[in-house]
C-alpha positions as CSV (number, residue, x, y, z in Angstrom):
1,X,0.0,0.0,0.0
2,X,3.0,2.3,0.1
3,X,3.8,2.0,-3.6
4,X,2.8,4.6,-6.1
5,X,0.7,3.8,-9.2
6,X,3.0,2.5,-12.0
7,X,3.1,0.6,-15.2
8,X,5.3,-2.5,-15.3
9,X,4.7,-3.4,-18.9
10,X,2.2,-2.5,-21.6
11,X,-0.4,-4.9,-20.2
12,X,0.4,-4.7,-16.4
13,X,-0.5,-1.7,-14.3
14,X,-0.4,-1.4,-10.5
15,X,-2.6,1.0,-8.6
16,X,-2.1,2.1,-5.0
17,X,-5.6,1.0,-4.2
18,X,-6.9,-1.8,-1.9
19,X,-10.1,-3.9,-2.2
20,X,-12.8,-3.2,0.3
21,X,-16.5,-3.3,1.0
22,X,-16.8,0.5,0.7
23,X,-15.2,3.2,-1.5
24,X,-13.1,5.6,0.6
25,X,-9.7,7.4,0.5
26,X,-9.3,7.2,4.3
27,X,-9.7,3.5,5.3
28,X,-8.0,2.8,8.7
29,X,-6.8,-0.8,8.6
30,X,-6.6,-3.1,11.6
31,X,-3.2,-3.0,13.2
32,X,-1.5,-6.4,13.0
33,X,1.8,-8.1,12.0
34,X,1.6,-6.2,8.7
35,X,0.3,-2.8,9.9
36,X,2.2,-1.4,12.8
37,X,1.3,2.3,12.8
38,X,-1.7,4.4,12.0
39,X,-2.4,4.5,8.2
40,X,-5.0,5.7,5.8
41,X,-5.6,3.7,2.6
42,X,-7.5,4.2,-0.6
43,X,-9.9,1.3,-1.0
44,X,-12.6,0.5,-3.5
45,X,-15.2,-2.1,-3.9
46,X,-14.6,-4.3,-7.0
47,X,-17.4,-2.5,-8.8
48,X,-16.0,0.9,-7.7
49,X,-12.5,0.0,-8.9
50,X,-13.7,-1.3,-12.2
51,X,-15.7,1.9,-12.7
52,X,-12.8,4.1,-11.7
53,X,-10.5,2.3,-14.2
54,X,-13.0,2.2,-17.0
55,X,-13.5,-1.5,-16.8
56,X,-17.2,-1.8,-16.4
57,X,-18.7,-5.0,-17.9
58,X,-15.2,-6.4,-18.6
59,X,-14.4,-10.0,-17.8
60,X,-11.8,-10.6,-15.0
61,X,-10.0,-13.8,-15.9
62,X,-8.5,-14.1,-12.5
63,X,-9.3,-12.2,-9.2
64,X,-7.0,-13.0,-6.3
65,X,-7.8,-11.8,-2.8
66,X,-5.5,-12.0,0.2
67,X,-6.8,-9.2,2.3
68,X,-6.4,-10.4,5.9
69,X,-10.0,-11.1,7.0
70,X,-11.6,-8.3,5.0
71,X,-12.5,-10.9,2.3
72,X,-15.7,-11.7,4.1
73,X,-17.1,-8.2,3.8
74,X,-15.7,-7.8,0.3
75,X,-17.3,-11.1,-0.8
76,X,-20.7,-9.9,0.7
77,X,-20.3,-6.7,-1.3
78,X,-19.6,-8.6,-4.5
79,X,-22.9,-10.5,-4.1
80,X,-24.7,-7.2,-3.4
81,X,-23.2,-5.5,-6.5
82,X,-23.5,-8.6,-8.8
83,X,-19.9,-8.4,-10.0
84,X,-19.1,-12.1,-9.5
85,X,-20.8,-13.1,-12.8
86,X,-17.9,-11.4,-14.6
87,X,-15.1,-13.5,-12.9
88,X,-13.8,-16.7,-14.5
89,X,-11.4,-17.7,-11.7
90,X,-11.6,-16.6,-8.1
91,X,-8.7,-17.2,-5.7
92,X,-9.3,-16.3,-2.1
93,X,-7.2,-16.7,1.0
94,X,-9.7,-17.0,3.8
95,X,-8.7,-15.9,7.3
96,X,-10.1,-16.6,10.7
97,X,-8.1,-14.7,13.3
98,X,-8.6,-14.7,17.1
99,X,-10.5,-11.3,17.0
100,X,-11.8,-11.1,13.5
101,X,-14.1,-11.9,11.9
102,X,-16.4,-11.9,14.9
103,X,-17.2,-15.5,15.9
104,X,-20.9,-14.5,15.7
105,X,-20.4,-14.0,11.9
106,X,-19.1,-17.5,11.2
107,X,-22.5,-18.9,10.2
108,X,-23.1,-16.0,7.9
109,X,-19.6,-16.3,6.4
110,X,-20.3,-20.0,5.8
111,X,-23.5,-19.0,3.9
112,X,-21.4,-16.7,1.7
113,X,-19.2,-19.6,0.7
114,X,-22.3,-21.7,-0.1
115,X,-23.7,-18.8,-2.1
116,X,-20.5,-19.0,-4.3
117,X,-21.3,-22.6,-5.0
118,X,-24.9,-21.8,-5.9
119,X,-23.6,-19.2,-8.4
120,X,-21.5,-21.9,-10.0
121,X,-18.1,-21.4,-8.4
122,X,-16.5,-24.8,-7.9
123,X,-13.4,-25.4,-5.8
124,X,-10.6,-26.9,-7.8
125,X,-7.7,-26.4,-5.3
126,X,-7.5,-26.0,-1.6
127,X,-4.6,-25.7,0.9
128,X,-4.2,-24.5,4.4
129,X,-1.3,-22.2,4.9
130,X,0.6,-20.1,7.3
131,X,-0.3,-20.2,11.0
132,X,-2.9,-22.7,12.0
133,X,-3.9,-23.1,15.7
134,X,-7.1,-24.3,17.2
135,X,-6.7,-23.1,20.8
136,X,-9.6,-20.9,21.7
137,X,-7.4,-18.0,22.9
138,X,-5.4,-17.7,19.7
139,X,-7.4,-19.5,17.1
140,X,-5.9,-18.8,13.7
141,X,-6.8,-20.5,10.4
142,X,-5.9,-19.5,6.9
143,X,-6.5,-21.3,3.7
144,X,-6.3,-20.7,0.0
145,X,-9.3,-21.8,-2.1
146,X,-9.3,-21.6,-5.9
147,X,-12.7,-21.5,-7.7
148,X,-13.6,-21.8,-11.3
149,X,-16.9,-20.2,-12.4
150,X,-18.6,-23.2,-14.0
151,X,-21.6,-21.1,-15.0
152,X,-19.5,-18.3,-16.6
153,X,-21.2,-16.6,-19.5
154,X,-19.3,-13.7,-21.2
155,X,-21.2,-10.4,-21.0
156,X,-23.1,-9.6,-24.2
């Protein structure tokens, strides 16, 4: 998040923008092992980022999310804004940390994963990674899940 916008090659551009469940230029991230001090980030919903970049109604061949427990709210927003239909492959690193998401949200988050399946997203690869503990005081579970959109239809 500390890198300026830049073009790496004619077909690869980087933007100092994070993915979130809201559009804002002053998002305050949770402090953790990656974020040590107070910061403000520019974040956009997927729909907002696509609009800002002039990519409305474009197909995303691959969308990868590793956003440290924010994926749950972002996934919920993707359902709300109906952008999942334009994604062929969806790669998500799911996070369950001791303090987020709230344990009261686990059932809802499970429903989000099932909604992906109902939309046609099929898991083709899964692996646990990083830290993994099941003690109640420091529960931590992270896993990569790769989905293919079996119902994908290019926009007309």
